[in-house]
N, C-alpha and C positions, 0 to 999 in steps of 0.2 A: 529524595530524587537521586537516582544513579545516573552518572554521565560518563561517557567514554570519549576521549579525544582522539582525533584522527587527522590526517592531512589528505586533502583532495588535490590532485594534480590536474592542471589544465595548461596545455601548451608549455609544459615543463616548468610552470610557475606554481607556487603553492597557495592554496586557499585553506586556511585553518577551519576546522569544523568540529562540532561536538554533537554527540548522540544523546538525546534525552529519552531514557527508557520509560519515563512516566507518560509522556505524550506520544512516544514512538515516532519521533521526528528528528531529522538531521537539521542542525542549525549551522549556517555558514557565516564566516566573518564578512561583514559588510565592507569594512576597510580594505581587506585583501581583494575582494571582488571588484570594487570600484578602481582600486589601483591597477589591477590586472587589465581592465577594459579601457582605462583612460591614460595609463602611464603618467599620471599626475605626480608632480614632485611634492605637492602639499595636498594630500588626500582630504584632510579635515576641512580645508578651505573649499575644495572642490565640492564636497558633500554639502557644505553650508550654502554655496551658491546654487547647487542643484535643487535643494529644498526651497530656496527662495524663488526660483523661477517655476517651480511646480507646487502651487499652493495646496492642491489635493494630496499630493504625496506628503507634504509637510504636515498637514493636519492629521494624517493617519500614521505618521512616523512612529509614534509611541506604541501603536498597535502592531505595526510591521516588525519593528525591532525590539529586541529584548537583550538585557545585559548578561554576559557570561564571562568567566575568567578563562582566557586563552594564553597559552605559553608563547612568549615572544622570543626573538633571536638570542636575547641574553639569558634565556633559560628560566626567567621569572614569569609569573602569570599576572596579567593585567586585565582589568575590567574592560570588556570590548563589546560593541554592539554586534549582535548576530541576528540572522533572519532565516526563516524556512525557505525552501525552494520557491514556494509561491510568493513569499514576500520579496525574495531576491529578484524574481522576474519583474515584479512591479517596479523595483528600483531601476533595473536595467532599462525599462521603458523610458526613463528620464535621462538616460545617458546618450548624448549626441556624439557617439564615437563610431568609427568604422568597425571596430572590434565588436561593438555591441549589435551591429546590424544583423549578423547571422542568427543571433538569439531572437531578435524581433521578427525576422522572417519565419523562423521555425515556430515561434509562438502563434503567429498568424495562420500558418499552415495547420497547426494542431487545432486551433479554434474552428477553422473551416471544416476539417475532417469531422470534428465533433458535431457540428451543426448538420453535416450530411448524414451522420449516423443517427441523429435524433429523428430526421425525416425518414430514414430507411434503416431500421434496426438490423436488417440482414447484413449491412455493411460492417457493423460491429463484429458480427460472428466471423465474417470473411477476414477482417483485419486480425482478429484474434488467432485464427488458424495460421495466417501468414506469419505472424509474430512468433508463435510457438514453433513453427517449422524452422524459422530462421535461428531460433535459440537452440535448436537441436533436440526437441522433444520427439519421442516416437509417435508414429501415426496412431497406435493403439491408445497411448496416453492422451493424445490430442482429442480423439473421438470421445473418450470418457470425460475429459475436461469440458468439452463443449456441451455434452449432455448434462453435466453437473451445473453448468451455467443456465441452461434451460430450466432445470429443476428448481434452481435458486430463484429464477424469475417468477415461476409459478407460485413459489412459497411466499415471496414478498408481495405479490399481487393479492394472495389470500390474506396475508396479514393486514394489508391496507383495507380490504373489505371488512376485516374484523376490528377496525377502528385504530390500528397502529399507524401513527403518523410521524412520531418523533424518531430521529436517527438513533438516539440513545436507546429507545425501546427496541428498535430493530437489532442493534448490537447486543442488547441484553438477551433477547430471545435466541439469537444466534449462539451466544455463549452457553445458554441453557442446553440447547440441543447438543452442542459439541461436548460440553462437560458430561452430559448424560451418557453418551456412547463411548467417549474416550477417557473420561476421568480428568480431563484438562480443559480449562477455559482457553480462549484464543491466545491471550498473552502468555499463559503457561506453556501452551503447545508450541508457540513460536520460540520461546526460550529453550524448550526441549530440543528443537531442531537448530538452535543457534541462529535464528533469524532476527532481523531488525525491522526494516521498513518493507521487506519483501512480502508478497501475498502468500498467506499460509496455504491456500488450495493449490497454488502453482508449485508448491514444494512438497505436496503429498505424493505418496506412492500410489500405484494403481489400486492397491487394496484399501488404503486410507481413503482415497477418493470414493471408492465403491461404498464403503461403510458410511461416509458422510452423506453421500447421495441417498442411500437407503434411509438414513435418519430424516433427511429433509423431505423426501417424497412421502414418507410415512406421516410426517407431521402435516403435510398438505392434505393428504387423503382423510386423515382424522378430522382436520379442521373443516373440510368440505362436508363431512357427514354430520358434524355437531354444531357448526356455525357459531363458534365462540366469539365473544365481543369484549374488547378491553384487554389490557395487559395481563391481568391475573388469569383470566380464562385461557388466553392464548399461551401463557407460560405453562399452564397445566397440560395443554395439548403438546407443547414443545417437549416437555419431559417424557411424555408417553411415546412420542415419535422417536426421540433419541433412545429410549429404552429398547425399542425394537432392534435398532442397530447394535445396541450394547449386547443384547442376547445373542445376536448373530456373531458378534466379535468373540464373545466368551466361548461359544460352541466351536468356532474355528480354531481358537487358540488351544482348546482342549484336545482337538484332533491333531493339530500340527506340533504342539509343544513349543510354539514360538509366539512372541508378542506380535499383534497386528500393527502396533505403533512403531514407526521407524524414526530414528534421529536423522536419517539421511535428508539432505537438502537437494534441490533440483540439480545443482552442479555435480552432485555425487552419482546421479543416474542418467544424465543426459547422454545422447549419442555423441561419439567422438566427432569433433569438427573435421569436415572433409578438407583435404588439401586443395589448394587453388587449381591444380591441374586436373582434379577430379570434378 
């Protein structure tokens, strides 16, 4: 397991964190977070009392928290409880502090928006467009990205029809398609671009998105024509769909003399941020 330590800043205070490359998750210090939001002088006692007054949190504490060695102020590393963002939000729910209230309000708003999007999927697309524009993506890239989302949805619907129900199977089939056309599995591709938790497709260039979309739409069309069922049959179709994009990639690279794969991340090709007066 490869881990990289980092410091996350919040209101000029430090929350120690650690990146787990195996699970591709950030883990945050529970002690630092509770201390930040409560300003308690005895964080251990505060956590003990918090768990006592929240039996459900206490019963799942071993699942929410995991031990990791984090560097302390004296420069030494000590065994410390850490949690993912999801686990941290659960802990924050049990903190009756004014500093924790903004987090609780935000979480409630996110939950409401998610429920609205479930009822009206079009809201998800509109929100995605708004978010991409806010982040500085070009209109051309946004149009292509939204189309890739639609293609992905059609593919996953087709996989469900073909008996694919487990998340791991969806991930494995996705890796097969990606590996077939690019030569890299998702984790390898993210390492190639220097990504961690970021979404791979959100960090693809227009060309990479186009090739990935071609691979997925080809897989969908072959599946509709042949009606595969079960993982093995769908995996065979996934390889053939990915191979169509692979051939397109090879032909393009032969014509341009350049690789279609780019190590660039989103921040490397986003539009410059506009100044406030603009």
